[in-house]
BALOBA-1460 file (C-alpha; in Angstrom, 3 decimals):
// residues 126
<rec num="1" residu="m" x="16.915" y="21.862" z="8.761"/>
<rec num="2" residu="s" x="18.561" y="20.357" z="5.623"/>
<rec num="3" residu="a" x="17.167" y="20.799" z="2.198"/>
<rec num="4" residu="h" x="15.544" y="17.145" z="0.400"/>
<rec num="5" residu="p" x="16.414" y="16.798" z="-3.385"/>
<rec num="6" residu="y" x="13.237" y="16.606" z="-5.145"/>
<rec num="7" residu="q" x="12.145" y="16.266" z="-8.426"/>
<rec num="8" residu="y" x="9.023" y="17.715" z="-10.356"/>
<rec num="9" residu="v" x="6.514" y="17.798" z="-13.022"/>
<rec num="10" residu="v" x="3.702" y="20.384" z="-14.162"/>
<rec num="11" residu="l" x="0.614" y="18.469" z="-14.931"/>
<rec num="12" residu="r" x="-0.685" y="20.132" z="-18.393"/>
<rec num="13" residu="c" x="-4.173" y="19.869" z="-19.654"/>
<rec num="14" residu="v" x="-3.996" y="19.494" z="-23.622"/>
<rec num="15" residu="p" x="-7.557" y="19.591" z="-24.744"/>
<rec num="16" residu="r" x="-6.204" y="18.554" z="-28.287"/>
<rec num="17" residu="v" x="-3.528" y="16.784" z="-28.768"/>
<rec num="18" residu="d" x="-3.358" y="17.339" z="-32.150"/>
<rec num="19" residu="r" x="-2.945" y="21.318" z="-31.707"/>
<rec num="20" residu="g" x="-0.484" y="20.581" z="-28.659"/>
<rec num="21" residu="e" x="-1.756" y="23.887" z="-26.925"/>
<rec num="22" residu="c" x="-1.907" y="23.156" z="-23.478"/>
<rec num="23" residu="l" x="-2.544" y="25.099" z="-19.768"/>
<rec num="24" residu="n" x="-1.062" y="24.251" z="-16.440"/>
<rec num="25" residu="v" x="-3.555" y="22.821" z="-13.705"/>
<rec num="26" residu="g" x="-1.086" y="20.902" z="-11.296"/>
<rec num="27" residu="v" x="2.192" y="19.633" z="-10.046"/>
<rec num="28" residu="v" x="3.401" y="16.568" z="-8.639"/>
<rec num="29" residu="l" x="6.523" y="16.253" z="-6.492"/>
<rec num="30" residu="y" x="8.477" y="13.777" z="-5.484"/>
<rec num="31" residu="s" x="11.280" y="13.547" z="-2.753"/>
<rec num="32" residu="q" x="12.772" y="9.847" z="-1.674"/>
<rec num="33" residu="s" x="14.604" y="11.606" z="1.136"/>
<rec num="34" residu="a" x="11.920" y="13.202" z="2.901"/>
<rec num="35" residu="g" x="9.701" y="10.343" z="1.622"/>
<rec num="36" residu="f" x="7.030" y="12.742" z="0.092"/>
<rec num="37" residu="l" x="4.898" y="12.219" z="-2.951"/>
<rec num="38" residu="r" x="1.975" y="14.793" z="-3.417"/>
<rec num="39" residu="a" x="-0.063" y="16.540" z="-6.203"/>
<rec num="40" residu="a" x="-1.484" y="20.080" z="-6.190"/>
<rec num="41" residu="c" x="-4.130" y="20.743" z="-8.331"/>
<rec num="42" residu="h" x="-5.902" y="24.220" z="-9.496"/>
<rec num="43" residu="v" x="-8.384" y="24.140" z="-12.254"/>
<rec num="44" residu="d" x="-9.283" y="27.374" z="-13.034"/>
<rec num="45" residu="e" x="-12.633" y="26.659" z="-14.798"/>
<rec num="46" residu="e" x="-13.587" y="30.245" z="-16.508"/>
<rec num="47" residu="r" x="-9.764" y="30.156" z="-17.815"/>
<rec num="48" residu="l" x="-9.968" y="26.881" z="-19.028"/>
<rec num="49" residu="r" x="-13.298" y="27.218" z="-20.671"/>
<rec num="50" residu="a" x="-12.190" y="30.343" z="-22.663"/>
<rec num="51" residu="f" x="-8.611" y="28.356" z="-23.312"/>
<rec num="52" residu="a" x="-10.799" y="25.111" z="-25.027"/>
<rec num="53" residu="p" x="-14.779" y="25.798" z="-24.890"/>
<rec num="54" residu="e" x="-15.276" y="21.830" z="-25.948"/>
<rec num="55" residu="v" x="-12.897" y="20.661" z="-22.666"/>
<rec num="56" residu="d" x="-14.714" y="18.330" z="-20.588"/>
<rec num="57" residu="v" x="-14.140" y="20.300" z="-17.155"/>
<rec num="58" residu="d" x="-15.633" y="17.101" z="-15.172"/>
<rec num="59" residu="a" x="-13.194" y="14.714" z="-17.171"/>
<rec num="60" residu="v" x="-10.066" y="16.863" z="-16.329"/>
<rec num="61" residu="r" x="-10.764" y="17.012" z="-12.978"/>
<rec num="62" residu="a" x="-11.515" y="13.269" z="-12.579"/>
<rec num="63" residu="s" x="-8.003" y="12.596" z="-14.450"/>
<rec num="64" residu="l" x="-6.483" y="14.847" z="-11.583"/>
<rec num="65" residu="a" x="-7.898" y="12.994" z="-9.363"/>
<rec num="66" residu="v" x="-6.281" y="9.298" z="-10.382"/>
<rec num="67" residu="v" x="-3.094" y="11.347" z="-9.879"/>
<rec num="68" residu="d" x="-3.984" y="12.194" z="-6.421"/>
<rec num="69" residu="d" x="-5.111" y="8.256" z="-6.014"/>
<rec num="70" residu="v" x="-1.307" y="7.031" z="-7.667"/>
<rec num="71" residu="c" x="0.318" y="9.742" z="-5.207"/>
<rec num="72" residu="a" x="-1.249" y="7.887" z="-2.143"/>
<rec num="73" residu="g" x="-0.572" y="4.539" z="-3.777"/>
<rec num="74" residu="t" x="-4.625" y="3.598" z="-4.180"/>
<rec num="75" residu="g" x="-4.504" y="1.088" z="-7.002"/>
<rec num="76" residu="g" x="-7.069" y="-0.816" z="-8.746"/>
<rec num="77" residu="g" x="-10.052" y="0.540" z="-10.645"/>
<rec num="78" residu="g" x="-7.978" y="1.388" z="-13.757"/>
<rec num="79" residu="r" x="-5.203" y="2.964" z="-11.612"/>
<rec num="80" residu="p" x="-1.398" y="1.134" z="-11.491"/>
<rec num="81" residu="t" x="-0.769" y="-0.496" z="-8.212"/>
<rec num="82" residu="l" x="2.895" y="0.324" z="-7.543"/>
<rec num="83" residu="s" x="4.854" y="-0.427" z="-4.505"/>
<rec num="84" residu="t" x="6.765" y="2.580" z="-4.047"/>
<rec num="85" residu="p" x="6.491" y="6.554" z="-4.419"/>
<rec num="86" residu="g" x="9.567" y="5.946" z="-6.958"/>
<rec num="87" residu="k" x="7.810" y="3.769" z="-9.019"/>
<rec num="88" residu="r" x="4.511" y="6.042" z="-8.779"/>
<rec num="89" residu="f" x="6.362" y="9.091" z="-9.590"/>
<rec num="90" residu="g" x="8.016" y="7.216" z="-12.519"/>
<rec num="91" residu="w" x="4.330" y="6.155" z="-13.982"/>
<rec num="92" residu="l" x="3.128" y="9.741" z="-13.413"/>
<rec num="93" residu="s" x="6.167" y="11.380" z="-15.341"/>
<rec num="94" residu="a" x="6.181" y="9.412" z="-18.495"/>
<rec num="95" residu="p" x="5.081" y="10.787" z="-21.273"/>
<rec num="96" residu="r" x="1.764" y="10.333" z="-22.630"/>
<rec num="97" residu="s" x="-0.981" y="11.202" z="-25.007"/>
<rec num="98" residu="t" x="-3.967" y="12.020" z="-22.704"/>
<rec num="99" residu="v" x="-5.718" y="15.082" z="-21.739"/>
<rec num="100" residu="i" x="-3.405" y="15.335" z="-18.769"/>
<rec num="101" residu="q" x="-0.098" y="15.296" z="-19.977"/>
<rec num="102" residu="p" x="3.066" y="15.846" z="-17.734"/>
<rec num="103" residu="s" x="5.997" y="18.014" z="-18.638"/>
<rec num="104" residu="g" x="9.709" y="17.080" z="-18.632"/>
<rec num="105" residu="v" x="10.987" y="16.423" z="-15.042"/>
<rec num="106" residu="h" x="12.540" y="19.423" z="-13.158"/>
<rec num="107" residu="g" x="14.866" y="19.256" z="-9.653"/>
<rec num="108" residu="g" x="15.718" y="21.043" z="-6.673"/>
<rec num="109" residu="a" x="16.078" y="21.138" z="-2.962"/>
<rec num="110" residu="a" x="13.792" y="22.295" z="0.089"/>
<rec num="111" residu="a" x="13.586" y="21.563" z="3.539"/>
<rec num="112" residu="d" x="9.691" y="21.692" z="3.447"/>
<rec num="113" residu="p" x="8.501" y="19.987" z="0.359"/>
<rec num="114" residu="g" x="5.302" y="20.271" z="1.155"/>
<rec num="115" residu="a" x="5.371" y="23.666" z="1.319"/>
<rec num="116" residu="e" x="8.058" y="23.835" z="-1.718"/>
<rec num="117" residu="l" x="4.617" y="22.348" z="-3.821"/>
<rec num="118" residu="t" x="2.698" y="24.722" z="-2.761"/>
<rec num="119" residu="a" x="5.163" y="27.425" z="-3.671"/>
<rec num="120" residu="l" x="5.326" y="25.636" z="-7.038"/>
<rec num="121" residu="l" x="1.428" y="25.756" z="-7.911"/>
<rec num="122" residu="d" x="1.149" y="29.448" z="-6.967"/>
<rec num="123" residu="r" x="3.979" y="29.977" z="-9.156"/>
<rec num="124" residu="l" x="3.459" y="27.397" z="-12.185"/>
<rec num="125" residu="v" x="-0.505" y="27.066" z="-12.021"/>
<rec num="126" residu="r" x="-2.467" y="29.798" z="-10.564"/>
């Protein structure tokens, strides 16, 4: 089985943009050659509230649900309608000043992008 090159971003919860402090809450992985674009998220509510007591956890989860929708190509309702996984990853990885922000883009190669997404979530978020 050959390795597929991929790109990924870490999704960070930034409750107060002015402070710049963040907590990792997810990963988005894109592999063009494997036809793969998915997000995996984990919100540790206790840890998030200890980090930022004022954070709206439901809003964080809603923002992460939008990320899932964009990965799946679900547009409308305020979501962008983007025709290809590459365009969707570009939108998801673009810098922004919101409560959920992507890291810089990182890369690698894996035979199984789904398993790699889980491994990245375990290593970088959980």
